C-alpha positions as CSV (number, residue, x, y, z in Angstrom):
1,M,12.6,-1.9,-23.9
2,P,12.8,0.5,-20.9
3,L,10.2,2.7,-22.5
4,A,7.5,0.0,-22.5
5,E,8.3,-1.0,-19.0
6,T,8.2,2.7,-17.9
7,V,4.8,3.2,-19.4
8,I,3.3,0.1,-17.8
9,L,4.9,0.7,-14.4
10,T,3.7,4.4,-14.5
11,L,0.2,3.3,-15.2
12,V,0.3,0.9,-12.2
13,A,1.9,3.5,-10.0
14,A,-0.8,6.0,-11.0
15,W,-3.5,3.5,-10.2
16,C,-1.9,2.9,-6.8
17,L,-1.7,6.7,-6.1
18,F,-5.3,7.1,-7.1
19,L,-6.4,4.3,-4.7
20,A,-4.2,5.8,-1.9
21,W,-5.9,9.1,-2.4
22,A,-9.4,7.6,-2.6
23,I,-8.9,5.4,0.5
24,D,-7.3,8.2,2.5
25,R,-10.0,10.8,1.9
26,G,-13.0,10.7,4.1
27,G,-15.6,8.1,3.5
28,A,-13.8,5.8,1.1
29,V,-12.3,3.3,3.6
30,G,-14.8,0.8,2.2
31,L,-12.3,0.4,-0.8
32,V,-10.1,-1.7,1.5
33,A,-10.7,-5.3,0.7
34,G,-12.4,-7.2,3.4
35,Y,-13.5,-4.1,5.3
36,Q,-17.0,-3.0,5.8
37,K,-17.6,0.7,6.5
38,G,-18.7,1.3,10.1
39,Q,-16.9,-1.8,11.4
40,Y,-14.6,0.4,13.5
41,S,-14.9,3.7,15.2
42,E,-14.0,6.8,13.1
43,A,-10.6,7.1,14.7
44,R,-9.7,3.5,13.9
45,E,-11.1,4.0,10.3
46,A,-8.8,6.9,9.9
47,E,-5.9,4.8,11.2
48,L,-6.8,2.0,8.8
49,A,-6.9,4.5,5.9
50,R,-3.5,5.9,6.8
51,D,-2.0,2.4,7.0
52,V,-3.3,1.3,3.7
53,R,-2.3,4.6,2.1
54,N,1.2,4.2,3.4
55,L,1.4,0.7,2.0
56,L,0.3,1.9,-1.4
57,L,2.9,4.7,-1.3
58,V,5.6,2.1,-0.5
59,V,4.5,0.1,-3.4
60,V,4.7,3.2,-5.7
61,A,8.3,3.8,-4.4
62,M,9.2,0.3,-5.2
63,L,7.8,0.6,-8.7
64,A,9.9,3.7,-9.1
65,L,12.9,1.6,-8.3
66,F,11.9,-0.8,-11.2
67,V,11.8,2.2,-13.6
68,V,15.2,3.4,-12.4
69,D,16.6,-0.1,-12.8
70,A,15.1,-0.4,-16.3
71,W,16.9,2.7,-17.5
72,T,20.2,2.4,-15.6
73,D,20.5,-1.2,-14.6
74,G,21.9,0.2,-11.4
75,V,19.7,-1.4,-8.7
76,P,20.9,-4.8,-7.8
77,R,18.2,-7.4,-7.3
78,V,15.3,-5.0,-7.5
79,D,12.8,-7.8,-7.9
80,V,13.9,-9.4,-4.6
81,L,13.9,-6.0,-2.9
82,F,10.4,-5.3,-4.1
83,L,9.1,-8.7,-3.0
84,V,10.7,-8.5,0.5
85,V,9.5,-4.9,1.2
86,T,6.0,-5.5,-0.1
87,V,5.5,-8.8,1.7
88,T,6.8,-7.3,4.9
89,F,4.5,-4.3,4.7
90,V,1.4,-6.4,3.7
91,G,2.3,-8.9,6.5
92,W,2.5,-6.1,9.0
93,L,-0.8,-4.6,7.9
94,V,-2.6,-8.0,8.0
95,W,-1.1,-8.8,11.4
96,K,-2.0,-5.3,12.8
97,W,-5.6,-5.4,11.7
98,N,-6.4,-9.1,12.0
99,V,-4.2,-10.6,14.7
100,A,-3.0,-7.9,17.1
101,V,-5.3,-7.3,20.0
102,D,-6.3,-3.7,20.7
103,T,-6.2,-3.2,24.4
104,T,-6.9,0.5,24.4
105,T,-10.6,0.2,23.6
106,G,-13.1,-2.4,24.6
107,A,-15.2,-2.7,21.4
108,D,-12.8,-2.6,18.5
């Protein structure tokens, strides 16, 4: 059943790539859940867009590993790898934008 898995994962990856493109282009940072446009300065908005784009690209890379594993069965414990990498990046993103204190500027 690797063909069905490939089709489904390709659709999910395509959606993630579309979101990464939409968030990264100017003016679409409002697509990030929990963020309201204008909440940060333009430089911080651009940084947020890059961080979310990078997270989505990592998820797409991990989905590609699932496809490779479906066809070759050559990636050991791909499910655990996907979980650990995704949770690590999401945790870092949440920590950076909600917990870390920015000491470079006064208002953000």
